N, CA, C and O atoms as a GROMACS GRO file, in nm:
protein
  476
    1MET      N    1   4.320   9.652   6.668
    1MET     CA    2   4.305   9.785   6.617
    1MET      C    3   4.352   9.768   6.444
    1MET      O    4   4.313   9.835   6.348
    2ALA      N    5   4.429   9.674   6.446
    2ALA     CA    6   4.470   9.683   6.284
    2ALA      C    7   4.348   9.605   6.201
    2ALA      O    8   4.350   9.619   6.079
    3LYS      N    9   4.256   9.535   6.253
    3LYS     CA   10   4.157   9.457   6.176
    3LYS      C   11   4.071   9.582   6.170
    3LYS      O   12   4.041   9.610   6.053
    4LYS      N   13   4.020   9.668   6.263
    4LYS     CA   14   3.951   9.785   6.247
    4LYS      C   15   3.995   9.872   6.118
    4LYS      O   16   3.926   9.900   6.020
    5ALA      N   17   4.128   9.907   6.146
    5ALA     CA   18   4.151   9.990   6.020
    5ALA      C   19   4.172   9.927   5.881
    5ALA      O   20   4.181   9.997   5.780
    6ALA      N   21   4.181   9.796   5.878
    6ALA     CA   22   4.160   9.730   5.755
    6ALA      C   23   4.017   9.719   5.697
    6ALA      O   24   3.996   9.728   5.576
    7ALA      N   25   3.922   9.700   5.787
    7ALA     CA   26   3.780   9.698   5.775
    7ALA      C   27   3.753   9.841   5.700
    7ALA      O   28   3.707   9.856   5.587
    8LYS      N   29   3.790   9.933   5.784
    8LYS     CA   30   3.736  10.075   5.749
    8LYS      C   31   3.786  10.108   5.602
    8LYS      O   32   3.714  10.174   5.527
    9ALA      N   33   3.919  10.058   5.561
    9ALA     CA   34   3.989  10.109   5.445
    9ALA      C   35   3.908  10.008   5.349
    9ALA      O   36   3.887  10.056   5.238
   10LYS      N   37   3.852   9.861   5.375
   10LYS     CA   38   3.809   9.826   5.283
   10LYS      C   39   3.641   9.885   5.236
   10LYS      O   40   3.595   9.886   5.122
   11SER      N   41   3.580   9.928   5.350
   11SER     CA   42   3.452  10.001   5.336
   11SER      C   43   3.478  10.143   5.264
   11SER      O   44   3.387  10.196   5.199
   12GLY      N   45   3.584  10.194   5.275
   12GLY     CA   46   3.580  10.318   5.236
   12GLY      C   47   3.534  10.454   5.331
   12GLY      O   48   3.531  10.573   5.298
   13LYS      N   49   3.500  10.391   5.455
   13LYS     CA   50   3.454  10.511   5.554
   13LYS      C   51   3.543  10.546   5.664
   13LYS      O   52   3.513  10.535   5.783
   14LYS      N   53   3.665  10.593   5.613
   14LYS     CA   54   3.763  10.651   5.717
   14LYS      C   55   3.727  10.808   5.723
   14LYS      O   56   3.707  10.889   5.633
   15SER      N   57   3.725  10.819   5.853
   15SER     CA   58   3.700  10.952   5.899
   15SER      C   59   3.810  11.052   5.864
   15SER      O   60   3.922  11.007   5.886
   16GLY      N   61   3.808  11.172   5.816
   16GLY     CA   62   3.917  11.252   5.809
   16GLY      C   63   4.004  11.275   5.902
   16GLY      O   64   4.118  11.293   5.859
   17ALA      N   65   3.988  11.283   6.040
   17ALA     CA   66   4.071  11.306   6.143
   17ALA      C   67   4.150  11.180   6.161
   17ALA      O   68   4.264  11.192   6.204
   18ARG      N   69   4.100  11.056   6.130
   18ARG     CA   70   4.171  10.936   6.140
   18ARG      C   71   4.240  10.915   6.018
   18ARG      O   72   4.332  10.833   6.026
   19ALA      N   73   4.220  10.971   5.898
   19ALA     CA   74   4.312  10.978   5.783
   19ALA      C   75   4.435  11.025   5.804
   19ALA      O   76   4.545  10.972   5.786
   20ARG      N   77   4.394  11.166   5.857
   20ARG     CA   78   4.519  11.264   5.848
   20ARG      C   79   4.616  11.215   5.988
   20ARG      O   80   4.738  11.232   5.991
   21SER      N   81   4.540  11.156   6.093
   21SER     CA   82   4.641  11.128   6.198
   21SER      C   83   4.729  10.999   6.178
   21SER      O   84   4.836  10.988   6.238
   22SER      N   85   4.687  10.912   6.099
   22SER     CA   86   4.738  10.787   6.073
   22SER      C   87   4.858  10.832   5.957
   22SER      O   88   4.969  10.781   5.961
   23GLY      N   89   4.825  10.918   5.867
   23GLY     CA   90   4.928  10.922   5.773
   23GLY      C   91   4.957  10.842   5.654
   23GLY      O   92   4.999  10.888   5.547
   24GLY      N   93   4.926  10.695   5.685
   24GLY     CA   94   4.964  10.623   5.574
   24GLY      C   95   5.090  10.640   5.499
   24GLY      O   96   5.156  10.744   5.507
   25SER      N   97   5.123  10.544   5.429
   25SER     CA   98   5.254  10.560   5.357
   25SER      C   99   5.284  10.635   5.289
   25SER      O  100   5.398  10.683   5.286
   26ARG      N  101   5.165  10.675   5.193
   26ARG     CA  102   5.174  10.779   5.093
   26ARG      C  103   5.198  10.908   5.142
   26ARG      O  104   5.277  10.987   5.090
   27GLY      N  105   5.127  10.931   5.248
   27GLY     CA  106   5.142  11.062   5.329
   27GLY      C  107   5.277  11.103   5.387
   27GLY      O  108   5.319  11.218   5.384
   28ARG      N  109   5.349  10.987   5.444
   28ARG     CA  110   5.469  10.981   5.514
   28ARG      C  111   5.558  11.021   5.405
   28ARG      O  112   5.622  11.126   5.411
   29SER      N  113   5.566  10.928   5.293
   29SER     CA  114   5.672  10.957   5.154
   29SER      C  115   5.682  11.065   5.078
   29SER      O  116   5.774  11.098   5.004
   30SER      N  117   5.545  11.136   5.106
   30SER     CA  118   5.550  11.253   5.027
   30SER      C  119   5.606  11.386   5.123
   30SER      O  120   5.653  11.492   5.081
   31ARG      N  121   5.586  11.347   5.249
   31ARG     CA  122   5.659  11.471   5.346
   31ARG      C  123   5.813  11.445   5.354
   31ARG      O  124   5.891  11.538   5.377
   32LYS      N  125   5.843  11.353   5.340
   32LYS     CA  126   6.015  11.300   5.343
   32LYS      C  127   6.049  11.371   5.208
   32LYS      O  128   6.135  11.458   5.216
   33VAL      N  129   5.994  11.347   5.085
   33VAL     CA  130   6.015  11.415   4.969
   33VAL      C  131   6.016  11.546   4.986
   33VAL      O  132   6.117  11.606   4.948
   34ASP      N  133   5.915  11.617   5.040
   34ASP     CA  134   5.903  11.759   5.059
   34ASP      C  135   6.020  11.807   5.167
   34ASP      O  136   6.091  11.905   5.142
   35ALA      N  137   6.033  11.731   5.285
   35ALA     CA  138   6.130  11.767   5.348
   35ALA      C  139   6.276  11.779   5.308
   35ALA      O  140   6.355  11.868   5.337
   36GLY      N  141   6.296  11.656   5.225
   36GLY     CA  142   6.445  11.653   5.148
   36GLY      C  143   6.451  11.760   5.060
   36GLY      O  144   6.557  11.822   5.059
   37GLU      N  145   6.349  11.803   4.976
   37GLU     CA  146   6.353  11.891   4.880
   37GLU      C  147   6.383  12.029   4.930
   37GLU      O  148   6.435  12.117   4.861
   38ALA      N  149   6.342  12.046   5.078
   38ALA     CA  150   6.353  12.167   5.130
   38ALA      C  151   6.514  12.165   5.193
   38ALA      O  152   6.586  12.265   5.201
   39PHE      N  153   6.542  12.064   5.224
   39PHE     CA  154   6.687  12.033   5.281
   39PHE      C  155   6.795  12.099   5.162
   39PHE      O  156   6.877  12.190   5.175
   40VAL      N  157   6.768  12.028   5.061
   40VAL     CA  158   6.866  12.046   4.940
   40VAL      C  159   6.843  12.210   4.908
   40VAL      O  160   6.939  12.284   4.889
   41LYS      N  161   6.725  12.250   4.904
   41LYS     CA  162   6.711  12.412   4.879
   41LYS      C  163   6.809  12.492   4.976
   41LYS      O  164   6.881  12.586   4.941
   42LEU      N  165   6.801  12.448   5.084
   42LEU     CA  166   6.829  12.520   5.194
   42LEU      C  167   7.003  12.508   5.180
   42LEU      O  168   7.072  12.606   5.208
   43LEU      N  169   7.058  12.394   5.138
   43LEU     CA  170   7.204  12.381   5.103
   43LEU      C  171   7.232  12.435   5.012
   43LEU      O  172   7.348  12.476   5.010
   44GLN      N  173   7.161  12.457   4.913
   44GLN     CA  174   7.198  12.558   4.787
   44GLN      C  175   7.185  12.700   4.799
   44GLN      O  176   7.224  12.783   4.716
   45SER      N  177   7.140  12.717   4.884
   45SER     CA  178   7.115  12.873   4.915
   45SER      C  179   7.229  12.968   4.924
   45SER      O  180   7.328  12.908   4.967
   46PRO      N  181   7.250  13.086   4.901
   46PRO     CA  182   7.366  13.162   4.919
   46PRO      C  183   7.428  13.201   5.053
   46PRO      O  184   7.544  13.234   5.079
   47LEU      N  185   7.310  13.187   5.140
   47LEU     CA  186   7.356  13.211   5.284
   47LEU      C  187   7.461  13.093   5.322
   47LEU      O  188   7.579  13.115   5.352
   48VAL      N  189   7.393  12.954   5.315
   48VAL     CA  190   7.465  12.851   5.386
   48VAL      C  191   7.603  12.875   5.283
   48VAL      O  192   7.708  12.899   5.344
   49ALA      N  193   7.610  12.871   5.168
   49ALA     CA  194   7.745  12.859   5.087
   49ALA      C  195   7.837  12.978   5.130
   49ALA      O  196   7.957  12.975   5.102
   50GLU      N  197   7.783  13.078   5.197
   50GLU     CA  198   7.862  13.174   5.249
   50GLU      C  199   7.896  13.148   5.404
   50GLU      O  200   8.002  13.191   5.450
   51LEU      N  201   7.817  13.087   5.475
   51LEU     CA  202   7.846  13.029   5.616
   51LEU      C  203   7.959  12.917   5.578
   51LEU      O  204   8.064  12.931   5.641
   52VAL      N  205   7.954  12.810   5.487
   52VAL     CA  206   8.045  12.715   5.484
   52VAL      C  207   8.177  12.793   5.476
   52VAL      O  208   8.271  12.784   5.555
   53ALA      N  209   8.166  12.884   5.348
   53ALA     CA  210   8.309  12.955   5.324
   53ALA      C  211   8.387  13.051   5.423
   53ALA      O  212   8.507  13.073   5.408
   54VAL      N  213   8.309  13.110   5.529
   54VAL     CA  214   8.338  13.187   5.644
   54VAL      C  215   8.399  13.078   5.741
   54VAL      O  216   8.508  13.098   5.793
   55ALA      N  217   8.340  12.983   5.760
   55ALA     CA  218   8.383  12.838   5.855
   55ALA      C  219   8.500  12.791   5.814
   55ALA      O  220   8.587  12.774   5.900
   56ALA      N  221   8.524  12.765   5.696
   56ALA     CA  222   8.645  12.719   5.623
   56ALA      C  223   8.775  12.798   5.639
   56ALA      O  224   8.887  12.750   5.659
   57THR      N  225   8.734  12.961   5.624
   57THR     CA  226   8.835  13.025   5.620
   57THR      C  227   8.897  13.074   5.756
   57THR      O  228   9.011  13.119   5.767
   58ALA      N  229   8.810  13.060   5.855
   58ALA     CA  230   8.832  13.081   5.995
   58ALA      C  231   8.908  12.954   6.046
   58ALA      O  232   9.013  12.968   6.108
   59ALA      N  233   8.860  12.837   6.022
   59ALA     CA  234   8.923  12.708   6.035
   59ALA      C  235   9.068  12.704   5.983
   59ALA      O  236   9.158  12.659   6.053
   60LEU      N  237   9.087  12.748   5.869
   60LEU     CA  238   9.198  12.743   5.801
   60LEU      C  239   9.312  12.838   5.873
   60LEU      O  240   9.427  12.806   5.902
   61ALA      N  241   9.245  12.967   5.891
   61ALA     CA  242   9.338  13.055   5.953
   61ALA      C  243   9.386  13.018   6.102
   61ALA      O  244   9.496  13.059   6.140
   62SER      N  245   9.305  12.940   6.188
   62SER     CA  246   9.334  12.893   6.300
   62SER      C  247   9.465  12.780   6.291
   62SER      O  248   9.565  12.781   6.363
   63LEU      N  249   9.433  12.688   6.187
   63LEU     CA  250   9.546  12.582   6.154
   63LEU      C  251   9.658  12.643   6.140
   63LEU      O  252   9.759  12.605   6.200
   64ALA      N  253   9.657  12.789   6.026
   64ALA     CA  254   9.774  12.825   6.007
   64ALA      C  255   9.867  12.889   6.127
   64ALA      O  256   9.988  12.888   6.150
   65GLU      N  257   9.742  12.950   6.198
   65GLU     CA  258   9.818  13.028   6.340
   65GLU      C  259   9.882  12.908   6.427
   65GLU      O  260   9.968  12.944   6.507
   66HIS      N  261   9.855  12.780   6.423
   66HIS     CA  262   9.910  12.689   6.516
   66HIS      C  263  10.048  12.639   6.435
   66HIS      O  264  10.154  12.631   6.497
   67GLY      N  265  10.041  12.613   6.320
   67GLY     CA  266  10.158  12.588   6.240
   67GLY      C  267  10.208  12.446   6.290
   67GLY      O  268  10.220  12.390   6.399
   68PHE      N  269  10.231  12.416   6.161
   68PHE     CA  270  10.280  12.263   6.163
   68PHE      C  271  10.420  12.258   6.118
   68PHE      O  272  10.445  12.302   6.006
   69THR      N  273  10.512  12.210   6.189
   69THR     CA  274  10.637  12.165   6.131
   69THR      C  275  10.665  12.018   6.143
   69THR      O  276  10.625  11.934   6.224
   70LYS      N  277  10.772  12.006   6.004
   70LYS     CA  278  10.799  11.848   5.990
   70LYS      C  279  10.871  11.796   6.141
   70LYS      O  280  10.908  11.871   6.231
   71GLY      N  281  10.876  11.679   6.139
   71GLY     CA  282  10.929  11.620   6.278
   71GLY      C  283  10.826  11.557   6.349
   71GLY      O  284  10.708  11.589   6.338
   72GLY      N  285  10.878  11.451   6.437
   72GLY     CA  286  10.777  11.352   6.507
   72GLY      C  287  10.799  11.384   6.650
   72GLY      O  288  10.867  11.480   6.688
   73GLY      N  289  10.742  11.303   6.723
   73GLY     CA  290  10.762  11.324   6.880
   73GLY      C  291  10.633  11.282   6.918
   73GLY      O  292  10.542  11.264   6.837
   74ALA      N  293  10.622  11.264   7.051
   74ALA     CA  294  10.515  11.221   7.114
   74ALA      C  295  10.391  11.317   7.136
   74ALA      O  296  10.274  11.284   7.156
   75THR      N  297  10.450  11.453   7.126
   75THR     CA  298  10.358  11.545   7.146
   75THR      C  299  10.283  11.619   7.020
   75THR      O  300  10.201  11.710   7.032
   76THR      N  301  10.331  11.556   6.886
   76THR     CA  302  10.263  11.589   6.765
   76THR      C  303  10.114  11.559   6.756
   76THR      O  304  10.041  11.635   6.694
   77GLY      N  305  10.061  11.442   6.821
   77GLY     CA  306   9.939  11.400   6.826
   77GLY      C  307   9.852  11.505   6.919
   77GLY      O  308   9.742  11.547   6.884
   78LYS      N  309   9.899  11.533   7.010
   78LYS     CA  310   9.847  11.618   7.113
   78LYS      C  311   9.833  11.762   7.037
   78LYS      O  312   9.732  11.832   7.044
   79ARG      N  313   9.925  11.789   6.979
   79ARG     CA  314   9.931  11.944   6.908
   79ARG      C  315   9.838  11.950   6.804
   79ARG      O  316   9.780  12.054   6.774
   80ALA      N  317   9.820  11.835   6.743
   80ALA     CA  318   9.747  11.843   6.621
   80ALA      C  319   9.567  11.834   6.668
   80ALA      O  320   9.472  11.883   6.607
   81GLY      N  321   9.566  11.744   6.816
   81GLY     CA  322   9.427  11.773   6.855
   81GLY      C  323   9.384  11.892   6.890
   81GLY      O  324   9.270  11.936   6.874
   82ARG      N  325   9.508  11.961   6.955
   82ARG     CA  326   9.448  12.116   7.008
   82ARG      C  327   9.445  12.192   6.877
   82ARG      O  328   9.367  12.288   6.882
   83ALA      N  329   9.508  12.176   6.763
   83ALA     CA  330   9.511  12.241   6.647
   83ALA      C  331   9.330  12.257   6.591
   83ALA      O  332   9.256  12.351   6.564
   84ALA      N  333   9.321  12.115   6.593
   84ALA     CA  334   9.184  12.087   6.533
   84ALA      C  335   9.089  12.147   6.615
   84ALA      O  336   9.005  12.222   6.566
   85LYS      N  337   9.094  12.120   6.760
   85LYS     CA  338   8.976  12.170   6.856
   85LYS      C  339   8.979  12.330   6.800
   85LYS      O  340   8.889  12.377   6.731
   86ALA      N  341   9.092  12.400   6.841
   86ALA     CA  342   9.094  12.556   6.807
   86ALA      C  343   9.035  12.564   6.646
   86ALA      O  344   8.963  12.662   6.625
   87ALA      N  345   9.052  12.490   6.555
   87ALA     CA  346   9.000  12.550   6.446
   87ALA      C  347   8.854  12.530   6.436
   87ALA      O  348   8.790  12.605   6.363
   88GLY      N  349   8.795  12.435   6.505
   88GLY     CA  350   8.651  12.401   6.499
   88GLY      C  351   8.579  12.526   6.592
   88GLY      O  352   8.473  12.587   6.580
   89LYS      N  353   8.675  12.530   6.677
   89LYS     CA  354   8.595  12.676   6.780
   89LYS      C  355   8.591  12.805   6.701
   89LYS      O  356   8.502  12.889   6.719
   90ALA      N  357   8.704  12.822   6.600
   90ALA     CA  358   8.703  12.939   6.530
   90ALA      C  359   8.626  12.925   6.428
   90ALA      O  360   8.606  13.034   6.373
   91ALA      N  361   8.576  12.842   6.381
   91ALA     CA  362   8.491  12.813   6.261
   91ALA      C  363   8.339  12.844   6.336
   91ALA      O  364   8.256  12.922   6.289
   92ALA      N  365   8.327  12.784   6.434
   92ALA     CA  366   8.193  12.786   6.517
   92ALA      C  367   8.172  12.950   6.537
   92ALA      O  368   8.068  13.004   6.498
   93THR      N  369   8.284  13.029   6.604
   93THR     CA  370   8.277  13.164   6.619
   93THR      C  371   8.240  13.257   6.514
   93THR      O  372   8.152  13.343   6.513
   94ALA      N  373   8.328  13.221   6.421
   94ALA     CA  374   8.303  13.293   6.298
   94ALA      C  375   8.156  13.270   6.229
   94ALA      O  376   8.106  13.368   6.173
   95VAL      N  377   8.095  13.167   6.229
   95VAL     CA  378   7.976  13.138   6.190
   95VAL      C  379   7.866  13.196   6.282
   95VAL      O  380   7.757  13.228   6.234
   96GLY      N  381   7.888  13.207   6.390
   96GLY     CA  382   7.787  13.261   6.491
   96GLY      C  383   7.777  13.412   6.453
   96GLY      O  384   7.674  13.478   6.438
   97ARG      N  385   7.920  13.456   6.440
   97ARG     CA  386   7.912  13.605   6.420
   97ARG      C  387   7.820  13.668   6.279
   97ARG      O  388   7.742  13.762   6.267
   98ARG      N  389   7.866  13.582   6.199
   98ARG     CA  390   7.815  13.614   6.056
   98ARG      C  391   7.668  13.591   6.065
   98ARG      O  392   7.601  13.675   6.004
   99LEU      N  393   7.600  13.493   6.130
   99LEU     CA  394   7.469  13.491   6.152
   99LEU      C  395   7.404  13.600   6.228
   99LEU      O  396   7.294  13.642   6.191
  100GLY      N  397   7.467  13.650   6.337
  100GLY     CA  398   7.408  13.764   6.403
  100GLY      C  399   7.409  13.873   6.319
  100GLY      O  400   7.317  13.955   6.328
  101THR      N  401   7.513  13.890   6.224
  101THR     CA  402   7.505  14.001   6.152
  101THR      C  403   7.403  13.993   6.027
  101THR      O  404   7.357  14.093   5.971
  102GLU      N  405   7.375  13.863   5.993
  102GLU     CA  406   7.272  13.855   5.881
  102GLU      C  407   7.126  13.890   5.982
  102GLU      O  408   7.039  13.958   5.929
  103ILE      N  409   7.108  13.852   6.095
  103ILE     CA  410   6.990  13.853   6.155
  103ILE      C  411   6.963  14.008   6.194
  103ILE      O  412   6.848  14.050   6.210
  104GLU      N  413   7.057  14.074   6.204
  104GLU     CA  414   7.070  14.220   6.254
  104GLU      C  415   7.008  14.275   6.128
  104GLU      O  416   6.902  14.337   6.123
  105GLU      N  417   7.093  14.242   6.020
  105GLU     CA  418   7.034  14.338   5.872
  105GLU      C  419   6.900  14.302   5.870
  105GLU      O  420   6.830  14.403   5.864
  106ILE      N  421   6.828  14.184   5.872
  106ILE     CA  422   6.695  14.148   5.844
  106ILE      C  423   6.605  14.233   5.924
  106ILE      O  424   6.511  14.303   5.886
  107ARG      N  425   6.662  14.208   6.066
  107ARG     CA  426   6.567  14.312   6.169
  107ARG      C  427   6.570  14.460   6.126
  107ARG      O  428   6.473  14.532   6.152
  108LYS      N  429   6.664  14.501   6.068
  108LYS     CA  430   6.683  14.650   6.039
  108LYS      C  431   6.586  14.693   5.899
  108LYS      O  432   6.522  14.796   5.882
  109ALA      N  433   6.600  14.587   5.819
  109ALA     CA  434   6.521  14.594   5.685
  109ALA      C  435   6.379  14.569   5.746
  109ALA      O  436   6.290  14.625   5.682
  110ALA      N  437   6.339  14.502   5.851
  110ALA     CA  438   6.217  14.471   5.868
  110ALA      C  439   6.145  14.604   5.936
  110ALA      O  440   6.029  14.636   5.910
  111LYS      N  441   6.246  14.690   6.045
  111LYS     CA  442   6.204  14.794   6.092
  111LYS      C  443   6.190  14.914   5.997
  111LYS      O  444   6.120  15.011   6.023
  112GLY      N  445   6.260  14.900   5.887
  112GLY     CA  446   6.232  15.026   5.791
  112GLY      C  447   6.132  14.997   5.687
  112GLY      O  448   6.084  15.088   5.619
  113ALA      N  449   6.099  14.867   5.671
  113ALA     CA  450   5.968  14.835   5.608
  113ALA      C  451   5.850  14.856   5.693
  113ALA      O  452   5.744  14.885   5.638
  114LYS      N  453   5.854  14.849   5.782
  114LYS     CA  454   5.739  14.868   5.897
  114LYS      C  455   5.713  15.021   5.925
  114LYS      O  456   5.601  15.063   5.954
  115ALA      N  457   5.811  15.092   5.917
  115ALA     CA  458   5.819  15.233   5.931
  115ALA      C  459   5.771  15.307   5.800
  115ALA      O  460   5.697  15.406   5.802
  116GLY      N  461   5.823  15.248   5.687
  116GLY     CA  462   5.767  15.288   5.541
  116GLY      C  463   5.619  15.270   5.546
  116GLY      O  464   5.548  15.366   5.514
  117ALA      N  465   5.574  15.178   5.577
  117ALA     CA  466   5.404  15.119   5.548
  117ALA      C  467   5.348  15.218   5.664
  117ALA      O  468   5.232  15.253   5.641
  118LYS      N  469   5.396  15.265   5.769
  118LYS     CA  470   5.294  15.375   5.850
  118LYS      C  471   5.312  15.480   5.813
  118LYS      O  472   5.230  15.559   5.860
  119ALA      N  473   5.403  15.533   5.729
  119ALA     CA  474   5.392  15.671   5.688
  119ALA      C  475   5.312  15.694   5.564
  119ALA      O  476   5.296  15.808   5.520
   0.00000   0.00000   0.00000
């Protein structure tokens, strides 16, 4: 198989389907760059920044609710673990709620634009 591909590459008679399916090293690297750039743009979007802020606020509120006091003991590790778990759940719940709100707003805007287009 490798010999066939090498022979075709030398002769310059690669079929379009074969060229697209194999992807070549240049095709893969450009897709990775495009995917990487898209990921960076996503991370820089205002929505992601807001979701991170919502998650951090919820986690911090949960940790404050559990309250930590000075002092040791065998239960400190378990208590901290429970608090961290609760903080993660609170952050996930807050992000889910915010995403739900965001999606509903998008749906309402889409329905309004659709109704406006019909009129």
